[in-house]
PDB file as gemmi writes it, atoms N, CA and C in Angstrom:
CRYST1    1.000    1.000    1.000  90.00  90.00  90.00 P 1                      
ATOM      1  N   MET A   1     -12.756  -1.951  11.689  1.00  0.00           N  
ATOM      2  CA  MET A   1     -11.489  -1.350  11.995  1.00  0.00           C  
ATOM      3  C   MET A   1     -11.700  -0.185  12.959  1.00  0.00           C  
ATOM      4  N   LYS A   2     -10.791  -0.084  13.893  1.00  0.00           N  
ATOM      5  CA  LYS A   2     -10.829   1.018  14.849  1.00  0.00           C  
ATOM      6  C   LYS A   2     -10.263   2.274  14.202  1.00  0.00           C  
ATOM      7  N   GLY A   3     -10.425   3.397  14.895  1.00  0.00           N  
ATOM      8  CA  GLY A   3      -9.910   4.662  14.393  1.00  0.00           C  
ATOM      9  C   GLY A   3      -8.402   4.666  14.254  1.00  0.00           C  
ATOM     10  N   THR A   4      -7.709   4.019  15.197  1.00  0.00           N  
ATOM     11  CA  THR A   4      -6.250   3.974  15.109  1.00  0.00           C  
ATOM     12  C   THR A   4      -5.786   3.119  13.940  1.00  0.00           C  
ATOM     13  N   ASP A   5      -6.511   2.052  13.652  1.00  0.00           N  
ATOM     14  CA  ASP A   5      -6.163   1.205  12.508  1.00  0.00           C  
ATOM     15  C   ASP A   5      -6.355   1.957  11.195  1.00  0.00           C  
ATOM     16  N   ILE A   6      -7.423   2.724  11.109  1.00  0.00           N  
ATOM     17  CA  ILE A   6      -7.673   3.519   9.906  1.00  0.00           C  
ATOM     18  C   ILE A   6      -6.578   4.567   9.734  1.00  0.00           C  
ATOM     19  N   PHE A   7      -6.163   5.185  10.842  1.00  0.00           N  
ATOM     20  CA  PHE A   7      -5.087   6.178  10.783  1.00  0.00           C  
ATOM     21  C   PHE A   7      -3.783   5.538  10.314  1.00  0.00           C  
ATOM     22  N   ARG A   8      -3.438   4.379  10.861  1.00  0.00           N  
ATOM     23  CA  ARG A   8      -2.210   3.681  10.448  1.00  0.00           C  
ATOM     24  C   ARG A   8      -2.263   3.287   8.977  1.00  0.00           C  
ATOM     25  N   PHE A   9      -3.399   2.758   8.557  1.00  0.00           N  
ATOM     26  CA  PHE A   9      -3.570   2.339   7.173  1.00  0.00           C  
ATOM     27  C   PHE A   9      -3.443   3.534   6.231  1.00  0.00           C  
ATOM     28  N   SER A  10      -4.037   4.655   6.588  1.00  0.00           N  
ATOM     29  CA  SER A  10      -3.958   5.838   5.733  1.00  0.00           C  
ATOM     30  C   SER A  10      -2.546   6.419   5.709  1.00  0.00           C  
ATOM     31  N   CYS A  11      -1.829   6.390   6.826  1.00  0.00           N  
ATOM     32  CA  CYS A  11      -0.440   6.878   6.841  1.00  0.00           C  
ATOM     33  C   CYS A  11       0.448   6.016   5.952  1.00  0.00           C  
ATOM     34  N   ILE A  12       0.300   4.714   6.031  1.00  0.00           N  
ATOM     35  CA  ILE A  12       1.092   3.809   5.190  1.00  0.00           C  
ATOM     36  C   ILE A  12       0.747   4.019   3.720  1.00  0.00           C  
ATOM     37  N   THR A  13      -0.527   4.217   3.418  1.00  0.00           N  
ATOM     38  CA  THR A  13      -0.950   4.469   2.043  1.00  0.00           C  
ATOM     39  C   THR A  13      -0.352   5.764   1.516  1.00  0.00           C  
ATOM     40  N   LEU A  14      -0.394   6.820   2.315  1.00  0.00           N  
ATOM     41  CA  LEU A  14       0.183   8.092   1.881  1.00  0.00           C  
ATOM     42  C   LEU A  14       1.691   7.998   1.676  1.00  0.00           C  
ATOM     43  N   LEU A  15       2.379   7.286   2.552  1.00  0.00           N  
ATOM     44  CA  LEU A  15       3.817   7.103   2.387  1.00  0.00           C  
ATOM     45  C   LEU A  15       4.128   6.303   1.129  1.00  0.00           C  
ATOM     46  N   TRP A  16       3.337   5.271   0.857  1.00  0.00           N  
ATOM     47  CA  TRP A  16       3.540   4.470  -0.343  1.00  0.00           C  
ATOM     48  C   TRP A  16       3.298   5.311  -1.598  1.00  0.00           C  
ATOM     49  N   LEU A  17       2.257   6.137  -1.578  1.00  0.00           N  
ATOM     50  CA  LEU A  17       1.989   7.005  -2.723  1.00  0.00           C  
ATOM     51  C   LEU A  17       3.111   8.018  -2.931  1.00  0.00           C  
ATOM     52  N   LEU A  18       3.658   8.552  -1.850  1.00  0.00           N  
ATOM     53  CA  LEU A  18       4.783   9.482  -1.948  1.00  0.00           C  
ATOM     54  C   LEU A  18       5.998   8.794  -2.568  1.00  0.00           C  
ATOM     55  N   LEU A  19       6.290   7.583  -2.131  1.00  0.00           N  
ATOM     56  CA  LEU A  19       7.423   6.847  -2.697  1.00  0.00           C  
ATOM     57  C   LEU A  19       7.196   6.499  -4.171  1.00  0.00           C  
ATOM     58  N   CYS A  20       5.963   6.161  -4.537  1.00  0.00           N  
ATOM     59  CA  CYS A  20       5.663   5.890  -5.944  1.00  0.00           C  
ATOM     60  C   CYS A  20       5.855   7.149  -6.777  1.00  0.00           C  
ATOM     61  N   TRP A  21       5.418   8.273  -6.251  1.00  0.00           N  
ATOM     62  CA  TRP A  21       5.607   9.534  -6.961  1.00  0.00           C  
ATOM     63  C   TRP A  21       7.095   9.838  -7.133  1.00  0.00           C  
ATOM     64  N   MET A  22       7.892   9.566  -6.107  1.00  0.00           N  
ATOM     65  CA  MET A  22       9.332   9.807  -6.191  1.00  0.00           C  
ATOM     66  C   MET A  22       9.976   8.907  -7.250  1.00  0.00           C  
ATOM     67  N   VAL A  23       9.530   7.657  -7.338  1.00  0.00           N  
ATOM     68  CA  VAL A  23      10.067   6.741  -8.356  1.00  0.00           C  
ATOM     69  C   VAL A  23       9.696   7.234  -9.749  1.00  0.00           C  
ATOM     70  N   ILE A  24       8.458   7.649  -9.928  1.00  0.00           N  
ATOM     71  CA  ILE A  24       8.010   8.120 -11.240  1.00  0.00           C  
ATOM     72  C   ILE A  24       8.713   9.422 -11.611  1.00  0.00           C  
ATOM     73  N   ALA A  25       8.891  10.313 -10.639  1.00  0.00           N  
ATOM     74  CA  ALA A  25       9.521  11.604 -10.923  1.00  0.00           C  
ATOM     75  C   ALA A  25      11.013  11.462 -11.223  1.00  0.00           C  
ATOM     76  N   SER A  26      11.652  10.434 -10.703  1.00  0.00           N  
ATOM     77  CA  SER A  26      13.097  10.297 -10.897  1.00  0.00           C  
ATOM     78  C   SER A  26      13.466   9.595 -12.201  1.00  0.00           C  
ATOM     79  N   THR A  27      12.501   8.996 -12.863  1.00  0.00           N  
ATOM     80  CA  THR A  27      12.809   8.309 -14.116  1.00  0.00           C  
ATOM     81  C   THR A  27      12.500   9.225 -15.300  1.00  0.00           C  
ATOM     82  N   PRO A  28      13.327   9.204 -16.339  1.00  0.00           N  
ATOM     83  CA  PRO A  28      13.070  10.077 -17.489  1.00  0.00           C  
ATOM     84  C   PRO A  28      11.816   9.670 -18.268  1.00  0.00           C  
ATOM     85  N   LYS A  29      11.534   8.379 -18.326  1.00  0.00           N  
ATOM     86  CA  LYS A  29      10.302   7.925 -18.970  1.00  0.00           C  
ATOM     87  C   LYS A  29       9.798   6.685 -18.235  1.00  0.00           C  
ATOM     88  N   ILE A  30       8.511   6.470 -18.316  1.00  0.00           N  
ATOM     89  CA  ILE A  30       7.906   5.332 -17.627  1.00  0.00           C  
ATOM     90  C   ILE A  30       8.060   4.091 -18.500  1.00  0.00           C  
ATOM     91  N   THR A  31       8.674   3.063 -17.920  1.00  0.00           N  
ATOM     92  CA  THR A  31       8.888   1.809 -18.637  1.00  0.00           C  
ATOM     93  C   THR A  31       8.126   0.695 -17.912  1.00  0.00           C  
ATOM     94  N   PHE A  32       8.178  -0.478 -18.506  1.00  0.00           N  
ATOM     95  CA  PHE A  32       7.543  -1.639 -17.884  1.00  0.00           C  
ATOM     96  C   PHE A  32       8.170  -1.935 -16.524  1.00  0.00           C  
ATOM     97  N   MET A  33       9.471  -1.749 -16.404  1.00  0.00           N  
ATOM     98  CA  MET A  33      10.153  -2.029 -15.138  1.00  0.00           C  
ATOM     99  C   MET A  33       9.673  -1.083 -14.037  1.00  0.00           C  
ATOM    100  N   THR A  34       9.444   0.169 -14.373  1.00  0.00           N  
ATOM    101  CA  THR A  34       8.931   1.126 -13.389  1.00  0.00           C  
ATOM    102  C   THR A  34       7.537   0.720 -12.921  1.00  0.00           C  
ATOM    103  N   ILE A  35       6.689   0.372 -13.849  1.00  0.00           N  
ATOM    104  CA  ILE A  35       5.332  -0.055 -13.504  1.00  0.00           C  
ATOM    105  C   ILE A  35       5.373  -1.340 -12.689  1.00  0.00           C  
ATOM    106  N   PHE A  36       6.261  -2.260 -13.058  1.00  0.00           N  
ATOM    107  CA  PHE A  36       6.392  -3.511 -12.307  1.00  0.00           C  
ATOM    108  C   PHE A  36       6.824  -3.260 -10.868  1.00  0.00           C  
ATOM    109  N   VAL A  37       7.768  -2.353 -10.675  1.00  0.00           N  
ATOM    110  CA  VAL A  37       8.240  -2.034  -9.324  1.00  0.00           C  
ATOM    111  C   VAL A  37       7.108  -1.446  -8.487  1.00  0.00           C  
ATOM    112  N   ILE A  38       6.310  -0.567  -9.061  1.00  0.00           N  
ATOM    113  CA  ILE A  38       5.211   0.049  -8.332  1.00  0.00           C  
ATOM    114  C   ILE A  38       4.155  -0.989  -7.968  1.00  0.00           C  
ATOM    115  N   ILE A  39       3.806  -1.852  -8.897  1.00  0.00           N  
ATOM    116  CA  ILE A  39       2.800  -2.888  -8.619  1.00  0.00           C  
ATOM    117  C   ILE A  39       3.323  -3.890  -7.597  1.00  0.00           C  
ATOM    118  N   ALA A  40       4.567  -4.310  -7.738  1.00  0.00           N  
ATOM    119  CA  ALA A  40       5.134  -5.275  -6.790  1.00  0.00           C  
ATOM    120  C   ALA A  40       5.215  -4.678  -5.385  1.00  0.00           C  
ATOM    121  N   SER A  41       5.607  -3.421  -5.276  1.00  0.00           N  
ATOM    122  CA  SER A  41       5.666  -2.805  -3.952  1.00  0.00           C  
ATOM    123  C   SER A  41       4.277  -2.657  -3.354  1.00  0.00           C  
ATOM    124  N   GLY A  42       3.289  -2.373  -4.186  1.00  0.00           N  
ATOM    125  CA  GLY A  42       1.913  -2.297  -3.690  1.00  0.00           C  
ATOM    126  C   GLY A  42       1.435  -3.630  -3.148  1.00  0.00           C  
ATOM    127  N   ILE A  43       1.772  -4.703  -3.837  1.00  0.00           N  
ATOM    128  CA  ILE A  43       1.397  -6.032  -3.359  1.00  0.00           C  
ATOM    129  C   ILE A  43       2.098  -6.348  -2.047  1.00  0.00           C  
ATOM    130  N   ILE A  44       3.384  -6.029  -1.979  1.00  0.00           N  
ATOM    131  CA  ILE A  44       4.156  -6.309  -0.761  1.00  0.00           C  
ATOM    132  C   ILE A  44       3.630  -5.518   0.422  1.00  0.00           C  
ATOM    133  N   VAL A  45       3.178  -4.298   0.185  1.00  0.00           N  
ATOM    134  CA  VAL A  45       2.709  -3.440   1.277  1.00  0.00           C  
ATOM    135  C   VAL A  45       1.269  -3.761   1.668  1.00  0.00           C  
ATOM    136  N   PHE A  46       0.379  -3.889   0.692  1.00  0.00           N  
ATOM    137  CA  PHE A  46      -1.046  -3.905   1.013  1.00  0.00           C  
ATOM    138  C   PHE A  46      -1.649  -5.289   1.254  1.00  0.00           C  
ATOM    139  N   VAL A  47      -1.071  -6.357   0.731  1.00  0.00           N  
ATOM    140  CA  VAL A  47      -1.628  -7.690   0.990  1.00  0.00           C  
ATOM    141  C   VAL A  47      -1.526  -8.067   2.474  1.00  0.00           C  
ATOM    142  N   PRO A  48      -0.377  -7.882   3.128  1.00  0.00           N  
ATOM    143  CA  PRO A  48      -0.349  -8.178   4.573  1.00  0.00           C  
ATOM    144  C   PRO A  48      -1.275  -7.278   5.394  1.00  0.00           C  
ATOM    145  N   LEU A  49      -1.401  -6.014   4.989  1.00  0.00           N  
ATOM    146  CA  LEU A  49      -2.321  -5.124   5.698  1.00  0.00           C  
ATOM    147  C   LEU A  49      -3.761  -5.580   5.524  1.00  0.00           C  
ATOM    148  N   TYR A  50      -4.112  -6.000   4.310  1.00  0.00           N  
ATOM    149  CA  TYR A  50      -5.455  -6.503   4.059  1.00  0.00           C  
ATOM    150  C   TYR A  50      -5.737  -7.738   4.915  1.00  0.00           C  
ATOM    151  N   LYS A  51      -4.772  -8.649   4.948  1.00  0.00           N  
ATOM    152  CA  LYS A  51      -4.962  -9.866   5.734  1.00  0.00           C  
ATOM    153  C   LYS A  51      -5.087  -9.559   7.221  1.00  0.00           C  
ATOM    154  N   LYS A  52      -4.301  -8.613   7.711  1.00  0.00           N  
ATOM    155  CA  LYS A  52      -4.306  -8.312   9.138  1.00  0.00           C  
ATOM    156  C   LYS A  52      -5.554  -7.553   9.563  1.00  0.00           C  
ATOM    157  N   TYR A  53      -5.878  -6.488   8.859  1.00  0.00           N  
ATOM    158  CA  TYR A  53      -6.938  -5.608   9.321  1.00  0.00           C  
ATOM    159  C   TYR A  53      -8.316  -5.933   8.757  1.00  0.00           C  
ATOM    160  N   LEU A  54      -8.418  -6.238   7.493  1.00  0.00           N  
ATOM    161  CA  LEU A  54      -9.735  -6.430   6.900  1.00  0.00           C  
ATOM    162  C   LEU A  54     -10.223  -7.867   6.998  1.00  0.00           C  
ATOM    163  N   LYS A  55      -9.397  -8.818   6.588  1.00  0.00           N  
ATOM    164  CA  LYS A  55      -9.830 -10.210   6.575  1.00  0.00           C  
ATOM    165  C   LYS A  55     -10.008 -10.745   7.993  1.00  0.00           C  
ATOM    166  N   ASN A  56      -9.028 -10.543   8.859  1.00  0.00           N  
ATOM    167  CA  ASN A  56      -9.124 -11.014  10.245  1.00  0.00           C  
ATOM    168  C   ASN A  56     -10.120 -10.206  11.051  1.00  0.00           C  
ATOM    169  N   GLY A  57     -10.321  -8.952  10.706  1.00  0.00           N  
ATOM    170  CA  GLY A  57     -11.294  -8.126  11.410  1.00  0.00           C  
ATOM    171  C   GLY A  57     -12.703  -8.611  11.193  1.00  0.00           C  
ATOM    172  N   ARG A  58     -13.006  -9.117  10.003  1.00  0.00           N  
ATOM    173  CA  ARG A  58     -14.348  -9.651   9.733  1.00  0.00           C  
ATOM    174  C   ARG A  58     -14.583 -10.951  10.499  1.00  0.00           C  
ATOM    175  N   ASN A  59     -13.560 -11.779  10.644  1.00  0.00           N  
ATOM    176  CA  ASN A  59     -13.708 -13.030  11.370  1.00  0.00           C  
ATOM    177  C   ASN A  59     -13.932 -12.793  12.850  1.00  0.00           C  
ATOM    178  N   LYS A  60     -13.329 -11.765  13.409  1.00  0.00           N  
ATOM    179  CA  LYS A  60     -13.498 -11.463  14.839  1.00  0.00           C  
ATOM    180  C   LYS A  60     -14.874 -10.927  15.148  1.00  0.00           C  
ATOM    181  N   GLN A  61     -15.504 -10.226  14.207  1.00  0.00           N  
ATOM    182  CA  GLN A  61     -16.817  -9.634  14.440  1.00  0.00           C  
ATOM    183  C   GLN A  61     -17.935 -10.670  14.374  1.00  0.00           C  
ATOM    184  N   GLN A  62     -17.723 -11.773  13.702  1.00  0.00           N  
ATOM    185  CA  GLN A  62     -18.790 -12.781  13.557  1.00  0.00           C  
ATOM    186  C   GLN A  62     -18.912 -13.651  14.776  1.00  0.00           C  
TER     187      GLN A  62                                                      
END                                                                             
């Protein structure tokens, strides 16, 4: 990964963590639905990033 890719990945990660914190802070107690929303959003955000930057990046280097 290039430096710009690492910067983009870290910015998206920080934004996702901020949004997760906002979801947790806005609920009176943590329930299964809250945990499910956080895990599902993580999958939606990070699986395409993994496929684009990490998985395809290894194939290009070989």
